[in-house]
Structure formats: C-alpha cells, structure tokens
KEPAGU-569601 format. One line per field, with one value per residue (C-alpha): residue number from 1; x, y, z. Coordinates in nm, 4 decimals, m for minus. Example, Ala and Ser with C-alpha at 12.3 -4.5 7.8 and 13.67 -1.06 7.14 Angstrom:
BEGIN
seq = c(1	2) $
xx = c(1.2300	1.3670) $
yy = c(m0.4500	m0.1060) $
zz = c(0.7800	0.7140) $
REM end
This chain:
BEGIN
seq = c(1	2	3	4	5	6	7	8	9	10	11	12	13	14	15	16	17	18	19	20	21	22	23	24	25	26	27	28	29	30	31	32	33	34	35	36	37	38	39	40	41	42	43	44	45	46	47	48	49	50	51	52	53	54	55	56	57	58	59	60	61	62	63	64	65	66	67	68	69	70	71	72	73	74	75	76	77	78	79	80	81	82	83	84	85	86	87	88	89	90	91	92	93	94	95	96	97	98	99	100	101	102	103	104	105	106	107	108	109	110	111	112	113	114	115	116	117	118	119	120	121	122	123	124	125	126	127	128	129	130	131	132	133	134	135	136	137	138	139	140	141	142	143	144	145	146	147	148	149	150	151	152	153	154	155	156	157	158	159	160	161	162	163	164	165	166	167	168	169	170	171	172	173	174	175	176	177	178	179	180	181	182	183	184	185	186	187	188	189	190	191	192	193	194	195	196	197	198	199	200	201	202	203	204	205	206	207	208	209	210	211	212	213	214	215	216	217	218	219	220	221	222	223	224	225	226	227	228	229	230	231	232	233	234	235	236	237	238	239	240	241	242	243	244	245	246	247	248	249	250	251	252	253	254	255	256	257	258	259	260	261	262	263	264	265	266	267	268	269	270	271	272	273	274	275	276	277	278	279	280	281	282	283	284	285	286	287	288	289	290	291	292	293	294	295	296	297	298	299	300	301	302	303	304) $
xx = c(m2.2699	m2.0800	m1.7454	m1.8170	m1.7497	m1.4198	m1.3061	m1.4149	m1.2037	m0.8981	m0.9285	m0.9898	m0.7203	m0.5618	m0.1987	m0.1718	0.1539	m0.0050	m0.3021	m0.0638	0.0941	m0.2489	m0.3519	m0.0270	m0.1029	m0.4498	m0.3158	m0.0483	m0.2831	m0.3638	m0.7308	m0.9557	m1.1188	m1.4532	m1.6266	m1.5010	m1.6295	m1.9694	m2.0031	m1.9073	m2.1890	m2.4400	m2.3216	m2.3489	m2.7182	m2.7608	m2.6362	m2.9858	m3.1065	m2.8937	m3.0245	m2.7080	m2.4775	m2.1130	m1.8781	m1.5656	m1.5572	m1.2807	m1.2360	m1.0472	m0.8012	m0.9421	m0.7100	m0.9060	m1.2534	m1.2984	m1.5405	m1.4167	m1.6439	m1.9444	m1.8737	m1.8153	m2.1480	m2.3333	m2.1708	m2.0509	m1.9847	m1.7913	m1.4180	m1.3011	m0.9828	m0.8079	m0.7032	m0.4182	m0.1913	0.1543	0.3102	0.1074	0.2403	m0.0089	0.2184	m0.0053	m0.2734	m0.0513	m0.2020	0.0121	0.1113	m0.1338	m0.0069	0.0014	m0.3218	m0.5233	m0.8221	m0.6968	m0.4212	m0.6808	m0.8907	m0.6222	m0.7669	m0.5812	m0.4213	m0.6568	m0.5996	m0.4466	m0.3837	m0.1933	m0.4242	m0.1751	m0.1975	m0.5763	m0.6744	m0.9876	m1.3001	m1.1403	m1.4468	m1.8249	m1.8412	m1.5911	m1.6391	m1.4647	m1.5527	m1.4314	m1.1503	m1.2455	m1.1749	m0.8163	m0.7492	m0.6888	m0.8831	m1.2065	m1.3024	m0.9741	m1.0422	m1.3932	m1.2476	m1.0006	m1.2784	m1.5020	m1.2278	m1.1723	m1.5359	m1.6790	m1.9805	m2.2912	m2.0681	m2.1405	m1.9590	m2.0483	m1.8593	m1.8771	m1.6867	m1.6959	m1.9047	m1.8699	m2.0892	m1.8149	m1.6736	m1.8378	m1.8330	m1.4591	m1.3926	m1.5957	m1.3880	m1.0687	m1.2044	m1.3179	m0.9667	m0.7909	m0.6311	m0.5724	m0.8234	m0.8170	m0.8763	m0.9082	m1.2610	m1.4678	m1.6609	m2.0375	m2.2632	m2.4159	m2.0744	m1.9728	m2.2843	m2.1959	m1.8391	m1.9712	m2.1649	m1.8693	m1.6500	m1.8760	m2.1040	m2.4800	m2.7764	m2.5855	m2.7740	m2.6427	m2.7554	m2.6062	m2.6527	m2.4987	m2.3309	m2.2592	m1.9873	m1.9398	m1.6459	m1.5906	m1.3483	m1.1648	m0.8472	m1.0414	m1.1996	m0.8589	m0.7175	m1.0047	m0.9633	m0.5981	m0.6947	m0.9060	m0.6049	m0.4976	m0.4840	m0.4134	m0.5141	m0.2173	m0.3137	m0.2558	m0.0058	0.3395	0.5332	0.5101	0.2478	0.3264	0.1787	0.0085	m0.1706	m0.2718	m0.4296	m0.6194	m0.7414	m0.8565	m1.0460	m1.2104	m1.3137	m1.4509	m1.6757	m1.8642	m2.0044	m2.3777	m2.5885	m2.4240	m2.0805	m1.9454	m1.7729	m1.9533	m1.8704	m2.0774	m1.9612	m2.1486	m2.1204	m2.1998	m2.3006	m2.3087	m2.3573	m2.3592	m2.3294	m2.0915	m2.3004	m2.2026	m2.0264	m2.2523	m2.0330	m2.1617	m2.2166	m2.0671	m1.9328	m1.6238	m1.6657	m1.3783	m1.4501	m1.1930	m1.1456	m1.2303	m1.5521	m1.6453	m1.5990	m1.8171	m2.0931	m2.0701	m2.1069	m2.4211	m2.5647	m2.5597	m2.5009	m2.2175) $
yy = c(7.3748	7.1864	7.2933	7.1921	6.8153	6.8613	7.1168	6.8839	6.6037	6.8277	6.9597	6.6201	6.5768	6.2552	6.1463	5.9989	5.8168	5.6555	5.5470	5.3692	5.1853	5.0848	4.9507	4.7521	4.6050	4.4867	4.3548	4.1497	3.9831	3.6141	3.6868	3.9860	4.1259	3.9730	4.3090	4.3320	3.9833	4.0582	4.3872	4.2101	3.9618	4.2403	4.4417	4.1360	4.1149	4.4551	4.3221	4.1876	4.5486	4.6029	4.4268	4.4726	4.1701	4.2768	4.0826	4.2073	4.2768	4.4798	4.3784	4.6682	4.5710	4.2162	4.1163	4.3560	4.2949	3.9148	3.9250	3.6958	3.4007	3.6322	3.7972	3.4618	3.3342	3.6471	3.6558	3.3043	3.4031	3.7196	3.7674	3.8843	4.0896	4.1614	4.5270	4.5638	4.8375	4.7444	4.8784	4.6617	4.3272	4.0406	3.7560	3.6847	3.5562	3.2814	2.9383	2.6638	2.3888	2.0990	1.7461	1.4971	1.3317	1.6541	1.7044	2.0616	1.9282	1.7619	2.0722	2.3398	2.6639	2.8943	3.1959	3.4951	3.7569	4.0661	4.4204	4.6948	4.9846	5.2215	5.0285	5.0179	5.1671	5.3676	5.1604	4.8457	4.6979	4.6874	4.6693	4.8121	4.6590	4.8210	4.6705	4.8602	5.0277	5.3939	5.5055	5.3881	5.6827	6.0457	6.1904	6.0001	6.2251	6.1516	5.7810	5.8192	5.9938	5.7076	5.4489	5.6405	5.6396	5.2650	5.1849	5.1402	5.3480	5.2065	5.0300	5.0711	5.1151	4.9438	5.0332	5.0295	5.2372	5.3506	5.6567	5.9265	5.7345	5.4733	5.4212	5.7329	5.5895	5.5175	5.8765	5.9967	5.7845	5.9390	6.2953	6.2387	6.1289	6.4090	6.1701	6.2651	6.1260	5.7456	5.7537	5.9888	6.1173	5.9536	6.1270	6.1760	5.9748	6.2857	6.4351	6.1083	6.1237	6.4773	6.3669	6.0852	6.3354	6.5736	6.2820	6.2071	5.9363	5.9381	5.8210	5.7672	5.5765	5.5949	5.4262	5.3294	5.0961	5.0524	4.7251	4.6742	4.4279	4.2733	4.0827	3.8565	4.1070	4.4345	4.2624	4.0886	4.4215	4.5896	4.3055	4.3380	4.7139	4.6656	4.4186	4.6925	4.9211	5.1878	5.5604	5.7921	6.1159	6.3579	6.4698	6.1202	6.0616	6.0882	5.8313	5.4856	5.4157	5.2516	4.9314	5.1544	5.3486	5.0217	4.9074	5.2376	5.1826	4.8296	4.9683	5.2276	4.9614	4.7456	5.0371	5.0049	4.6660	4.6144	4.4082	4.0938	4.2161	4.2233	4.5399	4.6773	4.9290	5.0461	5.0937	5.3024	5.1331	5.3403	5.1703	5.3389	5.2588	5.4756	5.4453	5.5784	5.7198	5.8401	6.1781	6.4808	6.7767	7.1207	7.3172	7.6658	7.9032	7.6834	7.3177	7.0716	6.6972	6.4252	6.1978	5.8845	6.0446	6.1513	5.7944	5.6616	5.9071	5.8201	5.4489	5.5224	5.7456	6.0616	6.4128	6.6018) $
zz = c(0.2037	m0.0670	0.0749	0.4346	0.4120	0.2292	0.4862	0.7660	0.6184	0.5826	0.9384	1.0941	1.3618	1.2396	1.2344	0.8817	0.9591	1.2637	1.0520	0.8138	1.1069	1.2336	0.8918	0.8851	1.2273	1.1235	0.7926	0.9651	1.2123	1.1856	1.1239	1.0692	1.3861	1.4833	1.4368	1.0767	0.9994	1.1500	0.9630	0.6381	0.6947	0.7580	0.4596	0.2329	0.3225	0.1568	m0.1781	m0.2464	m0.2712	m0.5839	m0.8955	m1.1011	m1.1216	m1.1433	m1.3670	m1.1868	m0.8138	m0.6498	m0.2851	m0.1262	0.1492	0.1754	0.4615	0.6861	0.5474	0.5645	0.2730	m0.0069	0.0752	0.1072	m0.2288	m0.3992	m0.2657	m0.3800	m0.7254	m0.8150	m1.1773	m1.0952	m1.1134	m0.7700	m0.7466	m0.4167	m0.4169	m0.1693	m0.0415	m0.1625	0.1569	0.3950	0.5149	0.4993	0.5989	0.8963	0.6580	0.5170	0.5717	0.7229	0.4768	0.4809	0.5597	0.2744	0.3887	0.4222	0.1849	0.1456	m0.0804	m0.3048	m0.3503	m0.3418	m0.4756	m0.7061	m0.5454	m0.5507	m0.8175	m0.6633	m0.7791	m0.5947	m0.5146	m0.6770	m1.0076	m1.0265	m1.3610	m1.4466	m1.4954	m1.3496	m1.1804	m1.1645	m0.7837	m0.5405	m0.1973	0.1016	0.4369	0.7462	0.5514	0.5077	0.8665	0.8153	0.5833	0.6713	0.3759	0.3015	0.0115	m0.1674	m0.1135	m0.2600	m0.5657	m0.6214	m0.5867	m0.8264	m1.0886	m1.0433	m1.1226	m1.4687	m1.5691	m1.3967	m1.1436	m0.7757	m0.4471	m0.1200	0.1952	0.5724	0.8234	1.1844	1.2689	1.5381	1.7854	1.8190	2.1703	2.3116	2.6640	2.6334	2.5242	2.8237	3.0619	2.9226	2.9546	3.3131	3.4091	3.2212	2.9725	2.6053	2.3502	2.3087	1.9329	1.6375	1.5612	1.2912	1.0104	1.0324	0.8006	0.6421	0.5673	0.3995	0.1817	0.0709	m0.0050	m0.2267	m0.4385	m0.4593	m0.5711	m0.8677	m0.7275	m0.7790	m0.5696	m0.2444	0.0244	0.3799	0.7001	1.0322	1.3255	1.6685	1.7622	2.1314	2.2270	2.5709	2.7193	3.0201	3.1738	3.1101	2.9892	2.7112	2.6130	2.5932	2.3808	2.1336	2.1109	2.0204	1.7463	1.5843	1.5381	1.7824	1.8489	1.5548	1.7272	1.7213	2.0736	2.2145	2.4943	2.3394	2.5417	2.6927	2.9561	3.2893	3.4355	3.6945	3.4199	3.2490	3.5755	3.5891	3.2315	3.3130	3.6106	3.3863	3.1359	3.4175	3.5182	3.1879	3.2941	3.2969	3.5354	3.3995	3.5109	3.1554	3.0256	2.7203	2.4481	2.1527	1.7923	1.5364	1.1966	0.8869	0.5611	0.2224	m0.1424	m0.4518	m0.8296	m1.0874	m1.3697	m1.7153	m1.7048	m1.7344	m1.8321	m1.7471	m2.0675	m2.0641	m2.3249	m2.3239	m2.2313	m2.1991	m2.2022	m2.1462	m2.4467	m2.2454	m2.1185	m2.4706	m2.5961	m2.3133	m2.3979	m2.7650	m2.6938	m2.4937	m2.7626	m2.5517	m2.6744	m2.5049) $
REM end
C-alpha cells in the first residue's frame, strides 16, 4: 500500500513542460484568479485550528495564492517570506507608480522579502503555506519532500489544491464529442495524505469541498478557465483549434446552464495540513543518522 501513491504520481499523465508554461501564465497575470483568492480565504479560516504561532512563514508561489494579507492578519508578528520560482515571470504584479498626491506614497511599504525556491535551506520556516500551487507540479510527492525539508522541526504545512472531482462535467462534454481530454487528471485526497506520510510529515489532516462557479455566458466561463492555467495532458489536441471548434466549445459550455441560464462548473478543492516532527530513526543492527538530525535530537533531549 505504501508504494501505491508514489507509483500513481509517477504514472500520472502530465506534460511537465506544459505545466511550467501554465504556472508562468498564472504568475504573469495582473491578479490571481478569483478561485485562488476565495480558496485562500477559506484556508485561512483553518489557521485557527492550529495553536502554534509561527515566527517565520514561507508563502510558496505567492503570486498565484493571493494570501499575503491573510497571513499578515493571522500572524502580525511573523516574518513572511515569499518563496518564488526563479524561472517564473511576475511582472504582471507590478503596481503602477502612484501620483505625487496619492496617500500610497506616504505609506509606502517595504518590498516583501523573497527567496528563490531553489535556494530554500533546510529548516527555513515554521509554516509553509501553499495555496492552489500543488496541482501545478508533475510530482506532488517530490514537492512534499522539498516542503518537509524547508520546515523546522515542529513546523507545519498548510496547502490547497484541485482534486479529481474538478470539472467532471467539462470532461464528460469532451468525451461525448470525441475530443481529447481538456485537462490533466488531479490526484486523489487520500493518495495525497499517503504521500505526506511517506515524505516525512506527521498527523496529516485532509478534507475537501466542492465550489461551483457560474457565469453570465459561455464566453465568460471560457475566459475564467483560461485564467486558471490550461491543458497539460499529453493526450491533448496537438495543433491550433479553429473558430468553428471554439463555437462548438462555447455551445457545449452553454449546455451546462441551470434553470437560471448561467453555465456552471464545479471544482473539487482539497485542503491539507501536517507537521514536521523530530526525526525518528529506525534502529537496526547498523543505524545511520544525519549529523543535523542528531544535533536536533540532542537539543530536545532525545536518545537516538
């Protein structure tokens, strides 16, 4: 059973290069998608369940998560660090210069502290916050392992991601018309929980909810879908689509309308949190313990 989630992640049909392009598209947008902002708000409500107060918060891919104000309100004394992918452009987030009379010039805030994800050292933070970021990576278990290393002992991870119930009706529309898949599959909540344990986390708690969005028309629905990223399934259509096909897609989206005439699509949002605990090496005839782990255990008065 322990090997199943890792195998599932490796066999997940995802085009990793396409995922990078999709992350770059979201990062370069003027603002984070509405769904990301709403999920950040809902995830922040869960912070009250954790009694620990982190001194250093790592906000992973903040340009996609729209969470800084929420984290600052929850932990006003904490040092918040933006953890960014060095290869992603975020120029779209730049704020226009304020005129001389604007109050923004009087209360100009210092630029946020940033750290490239590749340069994040072990034990860098007490909370790693990753809102709507995990599904942008081809190997979630490798991402969990990197996040676990970045946390200090007794630090905790909070994340949200899209689950396999996302856009099921859209996938059905594509299948009925003989079109290739509209998006890459997402990982099940229970598999993610197993991956957390295998990556060294303890006490994982997982839950999910469904958020249904509606739009005034099919064109608005399609525009919002594009703002969320795009298609990273390697089985996707390999060329450019025609205006005739786009009209067919708009007609398909219009068919999802309810009694109010508004197209609607559902998104499964998965939430998870887990803790990094002190290392517990397995004692055998020959036991090897990393020096840093041995020092941590010694400081806590534990016997190896």
